[in-house]
VEXMI-538564 format. One line per 10 residues: number of its first residue (from 0); their letters; for each residue x, y, z of C-alpha. Coordinates in nm, 3 decimals. Layout:
NUM) A) X,Y,Z  ...
This chain:
0) MLSRLASSNY) 6.362,0.241,1.054  6.419,-0.164,1.167  6.757,-0.189,0.950  6.881,0.053,1.173  6.791,-0.063,1.518  6.938,-0.396,1.365  7.213,-0.192,1.256  7.255,-0.019,1.582  7.107,-0.278,1.843  7.272,-0.603,1.691
10) GKSSPARTRG) 7.594,-0.374,1.528  7.813,-0.703,1.662  7.596,-0.992,1.518  7.676,-1.126,1.189  7.633,-1.019,0.832  7.402,-1.310,0.788  7.140,-1.228,1.100  7.150,-0.820,0.939  7.055,-0.956,0.628  6.746,-1.151,0.795
20) LRTFSHAVML) 6.623,-0.854,0.944  6.646,-0.573,0.673  6.454,-0.800,0.470  6.202,-0.864,0.677  6.145,-0.559,0.804  6.102,-0.436,0.419  5.885,-0.707,0.381  5.677,-0.578,0.690  5.698,-0.262,0.489  5.566,-0.386,0.179
30) ALTFSLVTLG) 5.261,-0.548,0.394  5.157,-0.218,0.578  5.176,-0.010,0.202  4.936,-0.297,0.048  4.701,-0.295,0.342  4.658,0.078,0.306  4.610,0.102,-0.047  4.373,-0.178,-0.044  4.136,-0.067,0.257  4.194,0.313,0.178
40) SPSVGLPEVS) 4.079,0.290,-0.215  3.709,0.322,-0.244  3.538,-0.010,-0.391  3.364,0.068,-0.756  3.036,-0.116,-0.791  2.923,-0.279,-1.129  2.612,-0.173,-1.318  2.334,-0.449,-1.284  2.105,-0.568,-1.529  1.785,-0.652,-1.394
50) IGSAHAEHTS) 1.397,-0.781,-1.445  1.165,-0.853,-1.163  0.965,-1.081,-1.050  0.595,-1.031,-1.164  0.274,-1.265,-1.141  -0.101,-1.236,-1.340  -0.422,-1.408,-1.369  -0.503,-1.656,-1.640  -0.547,-1.462,-2.008  -0.443,-1.152,-1.802
60) ATTMPVMVYG) -0.098,-0.920,-1.875  0.099,-0.709,-1.678  0.395,-0.458,-1.740  0.760,-0.466,-1.612  1.081,-0.288,-1.652  1.443,-0.421,-1.772  1.643,-0.172,-1.552  2.009,-0.099,-1.551  2.147,-0.005,-1.166  2.432,0.172,-1.117
70) AADLGSLDLE) 2.549,0.285,-1.483  2.793,0.489,-1.559  2.804,0.666,-1.905  2.578,0.382,-2.074  2.608,0.387,-2.443  2.458,0.067,-2.620  2.285,-0.272,-2.441  2.226,-0.605,-2.630  2.066,-0.845,-2.437  1.818,-1.180,-2.452
80) LSFNPAVVTV) 1.500,-1.212,-2.210  1.421,-1.615,-2.198  1.111,-1.800,-2.046  0.881,-2.058,-2.062  0.625,-2.017,-2.419  0.416,-2.257,-2.198  0.356,-2.062,-1.887  0.425,-1.690,-2.046  0.449,-1.507,-2.380  0.566,-1.161,-2.434
90) NSITAGDFDI) 0.284,-0.939,-2.596  0.483,-0.609,-2.636  0.765,-0.410,-2.532  0.771,-0.045,-2.512  1.111,0.197,-2.542  1.298,0.308,-2.205  1.563,0.589,-2.157  1.783,0.499,-2.465  1.783,0.727,-2.765  1.690,0.457,-2.994
100) TVTNLEETAT) 1.564,0.117,-2.918  1.540,-0.236,-3.143  1.335,-0.516,-3.011  1.292,-0.846,-3.163  0.975,-1.030,-3.097  0.947,-1.312,-3.398  1.088,-1.567,-3.116  0.872,-1.517,-2.882  0.690,-1.897,-2.915  1.031,-2.063,-2.878
110) GFIKILAFQA) 1.037,-1.859,-2.502  1.274,-1.549,-2.604  1.313,-1.199,-2.735  1.632,-0.960,-2.847  1.639,-0.569,-2.715  1.902,-0.323,-2.889  1.944,0.029,-2.692  2.174,0.260,-2.789  2.287,0.634,-2.767  2.232,0.823,-3.066
120) ANPGLNGTVV) 2.258,1.208,-3.012  2.255,1.210,-2.645  2.584,1.108,-2.402  2.614,0.858,-2.204  2.317,0.748,-1.922  2.415,0.733,-1.570  2.199,0.597,-1.232  1.877,0.397,-1.289  1.804,0.351,-1.643  1.499,0.204,-1.793
130) LAQVTLGAVG) 1.611,0.020,-2.107  1.257,-0.142,-2.200  0.896,-0.210,-2.079  0.800,-0.554,-2.152  0.433,-0.635,-2.153  0.381,-1.036,-2.035  0.085,-1.211,-2.071  -0.008,-1.499,-1.835  -0.084,-1.831,-2.057  -0.024,-2.140,-1.850
140) AVNATTPLNI) -0.202,-2.269,-1.559  -0.290,-2.134,-1.295  0.016,-2.184,-1.000  0.253,-2.222,-1.325  0.591,-2.020,-1.281  0.945,-2.004,-1.521  1.267,-1.805,-1.467  1.294,-1.485,-1.661  1.689,-1.505,-1.737  1.896,-1.247,-1.886
150) TVNRMTDATP) 2.174,-1.266,-2.109  2.386,-0.962,-2.181  2.559,-0.973,-2.533  2.694,-0.696,-2.524  2.717,-0.358,-2.318  2.919,-0.090,-2.422  2.991,0.255,-2.292  2.914,0.609,-2.475  3.274,0.667,-2.578  3.360,0.667,-2.966
160) LCCNLSHTIT) 3.567,0.377,-2.871  3.252,0.161,-2.735  3.458,0.006,-2.465  3.290,-0.269,-2.307  3.190,-0.268,-1.962  3.143,-0.540,-1.672  2.810,-0.607,-1.496  2.598,-0.785,-1.313  2.280,-0.999,-1.417  1.999,-1.024,-1.180
170) NGSFTVIPSA) 1.718,-1.248,-1.303  1.333,-1.266,-1.225  1.042,-1.469,-1.235  0.629,-1.516,-1.364  0.404,-1.682,-1.216  0.026,-1.732,-1.258  -0.224,-1.707,-1.037  -0.551,-1.809,-0.994  -0.814,-1.547,-1.067  -1.038,-1.428,-0.778
180) ATPTPMPTAT) -1.387,-1.597,-0.803  -1.695,-1.378,-0.859  -1.994,-1.525,-0.703  -2.291,-1.586,-0.925  -2.626,-1.454,-0.797  -2.932,-1.650,-0.774  -3.196,-1.582,-0.951  -3.492,-1.498,-0.687  -3.837,-1.720,-0.769  -4.134,-1.513,-0.880
190) PSPENGGGGL) -4.495,-1.687,-0.861  -4.664,-1.689,-1.155  -4.977,-1.525,-1.227  -5.321,-1.751,-1.182  -5.527,-1.655,-1.505  -5.931,-1.672,-1.455  -5.905,-1.681,-1.043  -5.587,-1.913,-0.987  -5.558,-2.157,-1.267  -5.601,-2.510,-1.291
200) LFSLAVDSDG) -5.603,-2.585,-0.883  -5.801,-2.269,-0.869  -6.002,-2.270,-1.148  -6.349,-2.184,-0.986  -6.213,-1.997,-0.764  -6.312,-1.598,-0.714  -6.144,-1.333,-0.848  -6.282,-1.009,-0.688  -6.026,-0.739,-0.798  -5.994,-0.914,-1.118
210) DGYSDHYERL) -5.593,-0.875,-1.164  -5.558,-1.184,-1.275  -5.482,-1.332,-0.907  -5.771,-1.565,-0.705  -5.856,-1.459,-0.404  -5.709,-1.791,-0.244  -5.401,-1.717,-0.395  -5.396,-1.363,-0.263  -5.481,-1.438,0.080  -5.199,-1.768,0.058
220) TGSDPHDPCD) -5.004,-1.484,-0.070  -5.054,-1.252,0.196  -5.163,-0.983,-0.092  -5.528,-0.790,-0.042  -5.810,-0.979,-0.272  -5.975,-0.700,-0.340  -5.694,-0.409,-0.479  -5.632,-0.458,-0.816  -5.280,-0.292,-0.787  -5.164,-0.571,-0.538
230) PDPTCSACRA) -4.941,-0.775,-0.596  -4.933,-0.645,-0.983  -4.927,-0.265,-1.005  -4.869,-0.306,-1.417  -5.195,-0.514,-1.482  -5.481,-0.384,-1.670  -5.703,-0.411,-1.409  -5.488,-0.167,-1.196  -5.446,0.053,-1.438  -5.785,0.073,-1.520
240) SREERLPVGA) -5.880,0.159,-1.167  -5.626,0.388,-1.140  -5.779,0.615,-1.505  -6.177,0.582,-1.260  -6.011,0.733,-1.035  -5.849,1.041,-1.181  -6.026,1.395,-1.144  -6.220,1.632,-1.425  -5.885,1.767,-1.582  -5.633,1.551,-1.485
250) TPGASPRSTP) -5.353,1.408,-1.720  -5.378,1.024,-1.773  -5.091,0.864,-1.628  -4.990,1.109,-1.391  -4.982,0.979,-1.033  -5.230,1.120,-0.795  -4.924,1.186,-0.541  -4.811,1.360,-0.710  -5.084,1.645,-0.622  -4.969,1.864,-0.306
260) VPSRKPPTPV) -5.293,1.811,-0.052  -5.261,2.125,0.151  -5.206,2.026,0.532  -5.302,2.211,0.845  -5.043,2.391,1.018  -4.902,2.225,1.342  -5.000,2.448,1.650  -4.695,2.641,1.784  -4.574,2.507,2.063  -4.590,2.708,2.391
270) PVFEPASPSV) -4.278,2.763,2.581  -4.261,2.590,2.879  -4.037,2.773,3.157  -3.917,2.566,3.427  -3.822,2.720,3.731  -3.449,2.740,3.791  -3.296,2.567,4.009  -3.125,2.769,4.296  -2.730,2.826,4.261  -2.603,2.625,4.567
280) VPKPVLKVLP) -2.283,2.895,4.755  -2.036,2.696,4.877  -1.925,2.767,5.225  -1.581,2.881,5.293  -1.382,2.568,5.423  -1.081,2.655,5.616  -0.794,2.471,5.469  -0.593,2.290,5.713  -0.258,2.170,5.678  -0.129,1.757,5.602
290) PPQIKMVILI) 0.052,1.656,5.923  0.358,1.648,5.744  0.320,2.002,5.677  0.251,2.074,6.051  0.552,1.873,6.152  0.744,2.087,5.993  0.609,2.391,6.161  0.676,2.289,6.469  1.016,2.157,6.401  1.097,2.496,6.253
300) AGILLSGLVV) 1.014,2.720,6.488  1.154,2.493,6.778  1.483,2.507,6.587  1.433,2.917,6.616  1.294,2.923,7.003  1.640,2.661,7.037  1.841,2.958,6.824  1.723,3.209,7.041  1.797,3.057,7.412  2.143,2.977,7.283
310) FALLHRWRKQ) 2.183,3.356,7.184  2.037,3.478,7.477  2.248,3.240,7.731  2.623,3.372,7.515  2.485,3.778,7.537  2.441,3.737,7.937  2.756,3.511,7.962  2.965,3.805,7.828  2.830,4.045,8.037  2.931,3.844,8.294
320) R) 3.307,3.819,8.186
């Protein structure tokens, strides 16, 4: 089109100028075609091999997956995972979505492992694929961290040619976190019983109930000096007093509280009738229009009255004519 315009408008121009215009028009057409092809063609994303970031307490472990995102007919994947062995170690590896998964943990102590997975009987994998589940154990000090770096040795499709696939890699990290502190319960101090009426200090004191605690000690601690079951219901004096109080035919060791004691039936409460309060009948209230509505009614009435007056005057005027 530009060449035709050039030939029609500049027919009398020189041949060099005509050739220049044709060359310029061809360049513009090529640029437009390239831009349309580039902008109109959809962008194809590459598969992404990724491992996330994780953390665990010292001497604890956590499991995280090695993933492939955006896979298209994925047939095999051979990779290595490297880390700092002074911070983290690999305890185990569990297979993922591939038909066959082979792992090598012999070099874990030096800081890397190998994972090889491929499809055998099933077709290639697509979309989001789990390569393997890696269990990481925290061995470093608290707040120690290490990168988890992935190196892909080979990644192929599921065709018979096993063509190599381009890909991207997203590495992760591992951090040792502090453990949750568990508070240690404080032991409760228990007063030691005084033998023979209060030990060395109160050896001449009296033990009225014979429970091994002197009367002076029981008064100081708030217990009853005449009750052998207070403060220690398991002492021999308390057990002897309970056996003495057992009724005839009762089983030794049974608590006297287990025998139900008949209780008097409480009197039936007499209902109290309160006089009903007289209901108040509301008085009718005349509804009074608010001032704005009264003004509106007066205005409408005035307009109607004015219309009637004008109609009467017009009717009288027509009769006179």
